[in-house]
Structures are given as structure tokens and as C-alpha cells.
C-alpha positions as CSV (number, residue, x, y, z in Angstrom):
1,M,95.9,103.4,65.9
2,K,93.8,106.5,66.1
3,A,95.7,109.5,67.1
4,I,94.6,112.3,69.4
5,S,93.9,115.2,67.1
6,R,94.2,118.1,69.6
7,A,96.6,116.5,71.9
8,S,98.9,115.6,68.9
9,L,98.9,119.3,68.1
10,L,99.5,120.5,71.6
11,L,102.3,118.0,72.2
12,G,104.2,118.9,69.1
13,G,103.9,116.2,66.8
14,M,103.0,113.2,69.2
15,A,101.5,111.2,66.3
16,S,105.3,110.7,65.0
17,V,106.4,109.7,68.5
18,F,103.5,107.1,68.5
19,A,104.9,105.6,65.2
20,V,108.7,105.5,66.6
21,T,107.8,103.8,70.0
22,S,105.2,101.4,68.6
23,C,107.5,99.6,66.3
24,N,109.0,97.2,68.8
25,K,112.5,98.3,68.0
26,V,115.2,95.6,68.9
27,W,118.1,97.1,70.9
28,D,121.5,95.5,70.3
29,H,122.1,95.0,73.8
30,V,118.9,92.9,74.3
31,K,119.3,90.7,71.1
32,D,120.0,87.7,73.2
33,W,117.5,88.5,76.0
34,D,114.1,86.9,75.1
35,G,112.2,88.0,78.2
36,T,112.4,84.7,79.8
37,K,115.8,85.4,81.5
38,P,117.4,88.6,82.9
39,N,119.0,91.1,80.6
40,P,122.6,90.5,81.0
41,V,123.8,93.9,80.2
42,V,121.6,95.7,83.0
43,Q,123.7,95.8,86.1
44,L,121.8,97.1,89.1
45,K,124.3,98.6,91.7
46,N,124.6,101.9,93.7
47,H,125.1,104.7,91.5
48,S,124.4,107.5,93.8
49,A,126.8,109.5,96.1
50,T,123.9,109.5,98.8
51,P,123.1,106.3,101.0
52,S,119.8,104.7,100.7
53,F,116.9,106.4,102.8
54,V,115.0,103.2,103.3
55,K,115.5,99.7,104.5
56,M,113.4,96.6,104.4
57,M,111.3,95.2,107.1
58,P,111.6,92.1,109.0
59,G,110.6,89.1,106.7
60,F,111.5,90.9,103.4
61,E,115.5,91.2,104.0
62,E,116.0,89.2,101.0
63,A,115.0,92.2,98.7
64,E,118.1,94.3,97.5
65,I,118.0,98.0,97.5
66,F,120.1,100.0,95.1
67,T,120.4,103.9,94.9
68,L,119.9,105.1,91.4
69,I,120.1,109.0,91.7
70,G,119.9,111.7,94.3
71,S,120.1,115.5,94.4
72,D,123.9,115.4,95.2
73,D,124.7,113.6,92.1
74,Q,126.5,115.1,89.3
75,L,125.7,113.5,85.9
76,A,128.6,113.2,83.2
77,A,126.7,114.5,80.4
78,S,124.9,117.4,82.2
79,P,127.0,118.5,85.2
80,S,124.6,121.4,86.0
81,F,121.6,119.2,86.4
82,I,120.2,118.9,89.7
83,Y,117.9,116.0,90.4
84,G,115.1,118.1,92.4
85,A,112.9,117.8,95.4
86,Q,110.1,115.6,95.9
87,P,110.3,113.1,93.0
88,D,106.7,111.7,92.9
89,G,104.7,110.2,89.9
90,A,107.3,108.3,87.5
91,G,107.6,106.6,84.3
92,L,110.5,104.5,82.6
93,L,110.7,103.9,78.7
94,R,113.4,102.4,76.6
95,D,115.0,105.2,74.6
96,P,114.2,105.1,70.8
97,N,117.4,106.9,70.1
98,S,120.0,104.9,72.0
99,D,120.4,101.4,73.5
100,G,119.5,103.0,76.9
101,Y,116.5,104.3,78.9
102,V,114.5,107.3,79.9
103,M,113.3,108.0,83.1
104,I,110.4,110.7,83.7
105,N,109.7,112.0,87.1
106,N,107.4,114.7,88.6
107,H,109.0,116.8,91.2
108,E,105.9,117.9,93.2
109,I,106.9,121.0,95.1
110,L,109.0,122.3,92.0
111,R,105.8,121.8,89.8
112,G,108.3,120.3,87.3
113,V,109.0,117.2,85.4
114,S,112.5,115.8,85.0
115,R,114.0,113.5,82.4
116,V,116.9,111.5,83.0
117,F,118.7,109.3,80.5
118,L,120.3,106.0,81.5
119,D,122.9,104.0,79.6
120,K,122.3,100.4,78.6
121,S,123.7,99.2,81.9
122,F,121.1,101.4,83.7
123,K,123.4,104.1,84.9
124,P,122.2,107.7,84.9
125,V,124.2,109.8,82.4
126,K,122.2,113.1,81.6
127,G,119.3,114.9,83.1
128,E,117.2,117.8,82.1
129,Y,113.6,119.2,82.9
130,I,111.0,119.0,80.3
131,V,108.4,120.8,82.4
132,D,109.6,123.6,85.0
133,G,107.6,125.5,87.6
134,D,106.4,128.0,85.1
135,G,105.1,125.3,82.7
136,G,103.8,123.1,85.5
137,Q,101.6,125.6,87.1
138,W,100.6,123.4,89.9
139,R,102.0,120.9,92.3
140,L,102.5,117.8,90.2
141,C,102.0,114.7,92.4
142,S,101.3,111.1,91.1
143,A,101.4,110.5,87.3
144,T,101.0,107.6,84.9
145,M,103.0,106.7,81.7
146,A,100.5,105.7,79.2
147,T,102.1,103.3,76.5
148,P,100.9,101.5,73.4
149,E,101.8,98.2,74.7
150,E,99.7,98.5,77.9
151,H,97.0,101.1,77.2
152,G,96.8,101.4,73.4
153,F,98.1,104.9,73.0
154,G,101.1,107.0,73.9
155,P,103.8,107.2,75.2
156,L,102.2,110.1,77.2
157,F,102.9,111.1,80.6
158,L,99.7,112.2,82.4
159,T,100.8,114.3,85.4
160,A,98.1,115.8,87.6
161,G,98.0,119.2,89.2
162,E,96.9,119.6,92.8
163,S,97.1,123.2,93.9
164,G,93.5,123.8,94.4
165,S,90.3,123.1,92.7
166,E,91.2,125.0,89.3
167,S,94.1,122.7,88.7
168,R,94.4,120.5,85.6
169,I,96.0,117.5,84.2
170,H,99.0,117.7,81.7
171,A,99.7,115.3,79.0
172,I,103.4,115.4,78.3
173,N,105.4,114.0,75.5
174,P,108.3,112.2,77.3
175,F,110.5,112.5,74.3
176,G,109.6,116.2,73.7
177,S,112.2,119.0,73.5
178,A,113.4,120.4,76.8
179,E,113.0,123.9,75.4
180,D,109.2,123.4,75.8
181,R,109.5,123.2,79.6
182,K,107.6,126.4,80.0
183,R,104.7,125.7,77.9
184,T,101.4,125.9,79.6
185,D,99.1,124.7,76.7
186,R,99.5,120.9,77.3
187,V,96.7,120.6,79.8
188,V,93.7,118.2,78.9
189,P,90.4,120.1,79.4
190,A,88.3,117.0,78.9
191,L,89.8,115.6,82.2
192,G,88.2,118.6,84.0
193,R,89.4,120.8,86.9
194,A,90.2,119.7,90.5
195,S,92.8,119.3,92.9
196,M,94.0,116.0,91.5
197,E,96.6,113.4,92.2
198,N,96.8,110.9,89.4
199,A,94.9,110.2,86.1
200,V,95.3,106.4,85.4
201,P,94.2,105.0,82.1
202,L,93.1,101.3,82.3
203,P,94.6,98.8,80.2
204,K,93.4,98.4,76.7
205,D,92.0,95.0,77.5
206,A,89.9,96.5,80.3
207,F,87.2,97.9,77.9
208,K,88.2,97.2,74.3
209,G,88.0,99.9,72.0
210,R,87.6,102.5,74.6
211,T,89.8,104.9,76.7
212,V,88.9,104.8,80.2
213,I,90.9,107.0,82.9
214,V,90.2,107.0,86.4
215,I,91.3,110.2,88.5
216,G,91.7,111.0,92.2
217,E,90.8,114.3,93.6
218,D,92.7,114.9,96.9
219,D,91.1,118.2,98.4
220,G,87.7,119.7,98.8
221,N,85.1,117.0,98.2
222,G,87.4,113.9,97.5
223,Q,86.2,112.8,94.3
224,V,86.8,109.6,92.3
225,L,86.3,110.8,88.7
226,L,86.1,108.5,85.6
227,Y,86.7,109.8,81.8
228,V,85.2,107.6,79.1
229,S,85.7,107.8,75.4
230,N,84.6,105.4,72.9
231,S,87.6,105.7,71.0
232,V,91.2,104.5,71.9
233,G,93.7,107.4,72.8
234,D,90.7,110.1,72.5
235,L,91.5,112.6,75.3
236,E,89.2,115.2,73.7
237,N,85.7,113.9,73.0
238,G,84.8,111.7,75.9
239,Q,82.6,112.3,79.0
240,L,83.7,112.9,82.6
241,Y,81.8,111.4,85.5
242,M,81.9,111.2,89.4
243,L,81.5,108.3,91.6
244,K,78.5,107.7,94.0
245,R,76.6,105.1,95.9
246,T,73.4,104.1,94.3
247,N,71.4,104.6,97.4
248,N,72.7,108.4,97.2
249,D,74.6,108.3,100.6
250,P,77.6,110.5,100.1
251,I,79.3,110.0,103.6
252,E,82.5,108.0,103.4
253,T,82.4,106.9,107.0
254,N,79.0,105.3,106.5
255,M,80.6,102.5,104.5
256,E,82.2,99.8,106.9
257,L,85.3,98.1,106.5
258,G,84.9,94.9,104.5
259,S,81.4,95.5,103.2
260,S,80.5,95.9,99.7
261,Y,78.4,98.8,98.2
262,D,76.9,99.3,94.7
263,V,78.1,102.2,93.0
264,E,77.8,104.2,89.8
265,F,79.3,107.1,87.9
266,V,77.0,110.1,87.0
267,P,77.9,112.8,84.5
268,V,79.8,115.9,85.2
269,D,78.1,118.6,83.4
270,N,80.0,121.0,81.0
271,H,83.1,119.1,82.2
272,T,85.4,120.8,79.6
273,T,84.6,124.3,80.6
274,A,83.1,124.1,84.2
275,T,85.4,125.6,86.9
276,G,86.6,123.5,89.6
277,V,84.4,125.3,92.0
278,E,81.4,124.5,89.8
279,I,82.5,120.7,89.6
280,A,82.9,120.6,93.4
281,A,79.4,121.9,93.7
282,Q,78.1,119.3,91.3
283,S,79.6,116.5,93.6
284,V,77.5,117.7,96.4
285,A,74.3,118.1,94.3
286,K,74.7,114.8,92.8
287,N,75.5,113.0,96.1
288,A,79.0,111.8,95.0
289,I,80.8,110.2,97.7
290,Q,83.0,112.6,99.6
291,F,86.3,110.7,100.3
292,A,89.0,112.0,102.7
293,R,91.4,112.9,99.9
294,V,91.7,110.5,97.1
295,E,95.5,110.5,96.6
296,D,96.4,107.6,94.2
297,L,95.0,104.9,92.2
298,D,96.1,101.9,90.2
299,Y,94.8,98.9,88.6
300,R,95.4,95.4,89.2
301,K,97.8,93.5,86.8
302,G,97.4,90.3,85.1
303,G,94.9,91.0,82.3
304,G,91.4,89.9,82.0
305,S,88.9,90.9,84.7
306,K,91.8,92.0,86.8
307,S,92.2,95.1,84.5
308,R,88.9,96.3,85.8
309,E,89.8,96.0,89.4
310,I,91.0,99.3,90.9
311,F,92.6,100.0,94.2
312,F,92.8,103.6,95.6
313,V,93.6,105.4,98.7
314,A,91.8,107.9,100.9
315,T,94.7,109.5,102.9
316,G,92.7,110.9,105.7
317,V,91.7,114.1,107.3
318,N,91.7,115.1,110.9
319,G,88.5,116.4,112.7
320,Q,85.9,115.4,110.3
321,S,83.5,112.7,111.6
322,T,82.1,111.9,108.0
323,K,85.8,111.1,106.6
324,T,88.3,108.7,107.6
325,K,91.3,110.2,109.8
326,W,94.1,107.8,109.4
327,G,93.4,106.6,105.8
328,R,91.8,103.7,103.9
329,L,92.6,101.5,100.9
330,Y,89.5,100.8,98.6
331,Q,88.9,98.2,96.1
332,L,86.7,99.3,93.2
333,K,85.5,96.6,90.7
334,L,83.9,97.9,87.5
335,D,81.3,95.9,85.7
336,A,82.6,94.0,82.7
337,N,80.2,95.6,80.2
338,N,79.7,98.9,81.7
339,P,82.5,101.1,83.4
340,L,79.9,103.3,84.8
341,K,78.7,100.6,87.3
342,G,80.5,98.6,90.0
343,S,81.1,97.7,93.6
344,L,83.2,99.5,96.0
345,R,84.5,98.2,99.4
346,A,87.2,99.5,102.0
347,V,89.7,96.7,102.5
348,A,92.0,98.4,104.9
349,D,91.7,101.2,107.3
350,G,94.3,102.9,109.5
351,G,91.8,103.5,112.2
352,T,91.6,99.6,113.1
353,D,94.7,100.2,115.4
354,P,95.4,104.1,115.3
355,G,99.1,105.1,115.1
356,N,100.2,101.4,114.4
357,D,98.2,100.8,111.3
358,L,98.2,102.9,108.1
359,I,99.0,106.6,108.5
360,N,98.2,108.8,105.6
361,P,98.4,106.3,102.6
362,D,99.5,108.5,99.7
363,N,100.6,106.2,96.7
364,V,99.7,102.8,95.7
365,C,101.4,100.4,93.3
366,V,99.2,97.2,92.5
367,T,100.7,94.0,91.1
368,D,98.9,90.5,90.1
369,N,98.5,89.6,93.9
370,F,99.7,92.6,96.1
371,V,98.9,96.2,96.7
372,Y,102.0,98.1,97.8
373,I,100.6,101.1,99.9
374,Q,103.2,104.1,100.3
375,E,102.7,106.4,103.3
376,D,102.6,110.1,103.4
377,G,102.8,110.5,107.2
378,D,103.6,114.3,106.9
379,S,100.4,115.2,108.6
380,Y,102.3,114.6,111.8
381,Y,99.6,113.0,113.8
382,P,100.8,113.0,117.5
383,E,99.3,109.5,117.9
384,A,101.8,108.2,115.1
385,K,104.0,105.4,116.3
386,H,106.1,104.6,113.3
387,D,107.9,106.3,110.4
388,S,106.5,106.2,106.8
389,W,106.2,102.6,105.7
390,I,105.2,100.8,102.6
391,W,102.8,98.2,103.3
392,Q,102.4,94.9,101.4
393,Y,98.6,94.1,101.1
394,D,97.8,90.6,99.9
395,I,94.7,90.7,97.7
396,R,94.0,87.0,98.2
397,S,94.0,87.0,101.9
398,G,93.2,90.7,102.9
399,K,96.0,90.8,105.1
400,Y,98.7,93.5,105.1
401,K,102.0,94.0,106.7
402,P,104.9,96.4,106.8
403,W,107.4,96.1,103.9
404,M,109.8,99.0,103.8
405,T,110.6,101.6,106.3
406,M,112.4,104.9,106.1
407,D,115.7,104.6,107.6
408,H,116.5,108.1,109.4
409,R,119.4,107.0,111.5
410,R,118.6,109.3,114.1
411,D,121.2,108.4,116.5
412,D,123.9,109.0,113.9
413,A,125.2,112.5,114.4
414,T,127.2,112.6,111.0
415,F,124.2,111.4,109.2
416,N,121.8,113.9,110.8
417,A,124.2,116.8,110.4
418,K,123.7,116.3,106.5
419,Y,120.4,114.8,105.9
420,N,118.3,116.2,108.8
421,T,119.2,119.9,108.6
422,T,115.8,121.0,110.0
423,N,116.4,119.0,113.2
424,N,112.8,117.2,112.7
425,M,112.8,114.0,114.6
426,R,109.1,113.3,114.3
427,F,107.8,110.2,112.9
428,G,106.6,110.8,109.2
429,S,109.0,113.8,108.6
430,W,109.9,111.7,105.2
431,E,107.4,110.3,102.9
432,F,107.3,108.0,99.8
433,G,106.5,109.0,96.2
434,A,105.6,106.5,93.4
435,M,106.6,103.0,93.2
436,I,106.4,101.4,89.7
437,D,107.3,98.1,88.2
438,I,110.3,98.4,85.7
439,S,110.9,94.6,85.5
440,E,109.8,94.1,81.9
441,T,111.4,97.5,80.6
442,I,115.0,96.7,81.8
443,G,114.9,92.8,81.7
444,S,115.3,92.3,85.4
445,P,112.6,90.3,87.1
446,N,110.7,91.6,90.2
447,T,112.5,95.0,90.1
448,F,110.7,98.1,91.0
449,L,111.5,101.9,91.2
450,V,110.6,103.8,94.3
451,N,110.7,107.6,94.9
452,I,111.7,109.2,98.2
453,H,110.9,112.6,99.8
454,P,113.5,113.2,102.4
455,H,112.0,116.5,103.5
456,T,114.5,117.4,106.1
457,W,117.6,117.2,103.7
458,Q,118.1,120.7,102.6
459,D,120.6,122.5,101.0
460,E,120.9,125.8,99.2
461,K,122.4,124.4,96.2
462,F,119.3,122.5,95.6
463,R,117.1,125.6,95.7
464,N,114.9,126.0,92.5
465,A,116.6,122.9,90.9
466,D,114.3,123.0,87.9
467,G,115.8,126.5,86.9
468,S,112.5,128.5,87.6
469,T,111.8,130.5,90.6
470,V,108.4,129.4,91.3
471,S,108.9,127.3,94.5
472,G,111.9,128.5,96.2
473,N,112.3,124.9,97.6
474,K,115.9,123.6,98.6
475,E,114.9,120.0,99.5
476,G,116.9,117.0,98.1
477,G,115.2,113.9,96.6
478,Q,116.2,110.3,96.0
479,T,115.2,107.4,93.6
480,I,116.1,103.8,94.4
481,I,115.7,100.4,92.8
482,V,114.4,97.4,94.7
483,R,114.9,93.9,93.3
484,G,113.2,91.0,94.8
485,V,109.7,92.3,95.1
486,Q,106.9,89.9,95.3
487,K,104.2,90.3,92.6
């Protein structure tokens, strides 16, 4: 496996981490688990002192919800650790130094990244921050954990900054020292500058022998960017591109729901040194499609041609006729022989039934047959008629329906006194963060992790949970586990 020359240096010996985590270590507690039956040691149950902030929608009640961790929880091995506000992008790995697991999470408003250690039964036992607000520099939203098994390189936590056009993407060693949490030199210049939500490497079988990373820009000109290198794991020497229609029409709303359009990626000039303002100007000059905030992206699972099938959301903006208001889900299919060519179509649009349909889709999680669309909702459109939902979109039929909803318990005075301290009763006052499949990692079929941003849950003891004073935020956050997810 080819190492990343510059990134290895920046990450403090990442090459040695590659070697440790690529050796397929057999953990004692899974010797009898062959991958075809559930791991008998993992015990999914409620570990948090905080009740679940979500519930399943009608028709999906058989799914089980377990609380994993929240800001009120005190972990035995790190009693001063506070699981901070707005857990968003996430990754889960087996711990090469124990028989347990390591969970990595962005905390958006804190600009930090937490690391929570879980024992072999999947109980959180210790927490710390490996990036704090000083090291994070920008709001950190979605993220992707690259692994040798899935992507051909890593493990590497790619977390995107989105505090304006000059933001960058960090490449974080998930097993690095917590003493490095203030480092600012772990950014990846080749991935450019923009207000970015996620940087998603495609699986290693999508374009063999190459590194292909798709990136969403959620502000300004709303770009879909693509990084391509002809070496696996090379985050330094590739080229950055931006998405455009072949007919040079940059207007999002000129693309009709359900219609397919030919698209291509064109180079970003001077991508390693250009400012974010300069890159945004290039997007206009080169007629790149101007989306309404590309918040998150994910690829279809199942291998083969599915690996080149990408779904992403445009969250929506109000008052711009050239961009969607309520939000859209797009399907991008890349050419089998050339990642710079493909077809694009909008497959869901909240404007179809305003207020009842999609409202500000923020995150996406794609399986073999479904797309789970997590709503932001915090734009507080007055026409909104439901709380933030997760929708289940059926790739085969094109139909979608509500799968999970926030459980605000607005009529419960005791609940509101603790978890709605801002007295905000509007729809969409809470939002979803990342949703990721952890089934294979923990040996529990159809099991996913979901992050929650209960913005109205605020307490002074949560202020600056990462130990820095950058954000001043005092919100709580929650992570849950859902078992019984259709894939």
C-alpha cells in the first residue's frame, strides 16, 4: 500500500497506524463470531442517563432505539469529560489496543473532534478530545472515516470545515495523541478551500488504483467538487474539479425533478494555493452548477457499479429563484471508465408538497437499497408542518416516507424544564447529525449510529465542553444506536 508522504508526516506517523489496523487482528471476544451471526459479546442497551430524543415513525416501530451517550453522562475512566454539543460527522473503529471500540465524532459548533472508547460490550468508558476549537479552526460538520478495508487507505478521519470560503478539510489520525488537539497543520491543501460539509472517498473498487473523493460546498455557490489522484491514498498530488452540466447551464432550478442531465467535472485552477474566493469565482466563470448548499454526500453500498453511484442533498435557501428552497436529493452516476463524466438527476424535492415533504435535508446515509435523509430543519420556515425527520428513500421504487422523528414531548412539563430551556416550541428546533452503518464493526446486523442536535437543551456545565473557549456554546448532544434498519 502506498503511504501518503506529506499527510504521513502531518499526522505524526500515520504509516505505522496503517500497518497496525490493516493486519486484521482477531479480538479475543470475537473468536467465535464469523460474521454470519451476531457477536454474542456486544450488548446493545441504554447506557445514557438521558432519554432518547427520537422515536420511530408508524410502520417502522419494530426498530429498536438505544441511548449510547449524551452530555449528562459521566464516564468511569474520564469523569471530567463532557460529550459536547452538536455531534455530527462520525466514525467507528475497533480499538487495536484493546478488545473494544473507538468512536470518533465532530462537534460542529465546538469546532472539535471527540474520541470515545467503548468496551467489548459496547459501553462507553472513556472520552477525550483529539481536536479542540483552536485546532479545528472552523465549524466541523459531516465527516468520513476512510479505512483500508473500504477505501484502500487509512484509517483517516476526513472532517470538513464550513465557516466561510477559506475553510479547509482536516485529515485526523483517529488513534493520534490527544495532546495534539490544538494542531492546525493537519489540513489537506489539495482538497481546496471552501465552506465544506463533507469529503467522501469512494470505495477502492469504484475506480481501481485511484483515490477519488467527492466534496460538498454548503455556502456561496453550492458546489460539488471532486478530487482525483492516480495513486491510492494520495491526498497531495491529485487534481481538484468542479461539477457542471455539459450544456453550460449553471442554474439548479432549470433541472426538473426526475429528469437526467449529462454532467462533467472541470479542473479547479491552482487548487492547492487558490483562495476560497478565487475558487468561488472560478465556479461562476466555468459555469459550474450553483446548488442550494450541498450539505452531505454518500455512495451506494453493495460494490461494483453501485460504488460509483453518489447521492447528495442540496439543503435549500429561501428567496432565490435559481436555487431550491425546501431542499433536494440528487443522484449522481459516474462513468465506469472516467470519474469526470456522468449523469445527474434530482430524485426528491421538498417543494413537491411544501412543509409536508423534505425540509432542509442535511445529512445522508446510503445503503444497498435505501437512502436515509436526515433533516436539518433549523431554518425555521414558517410553512413547516413537521419536526425534523429522517426519511427512507427507496432507490428501486423512487418512493420515500418518514422513518424517524424527533420526540420533543412538548406537553411534558418536566421534560421541557430540562431539555427545552430556551422555550423554543417551533418545528425543526432540533436536528439530526450523521447516521452511519456500524453493523460489521460490532457484529450486530442492521445496526446504525445516529447523532442528535437537541439545540434547546442548554446548561452552563456544558459550556466549552472541549476545553477551549472558541465557541462559548453550552448545548447538550446525544448519540443513539438503532437496530433493525433496512439496508
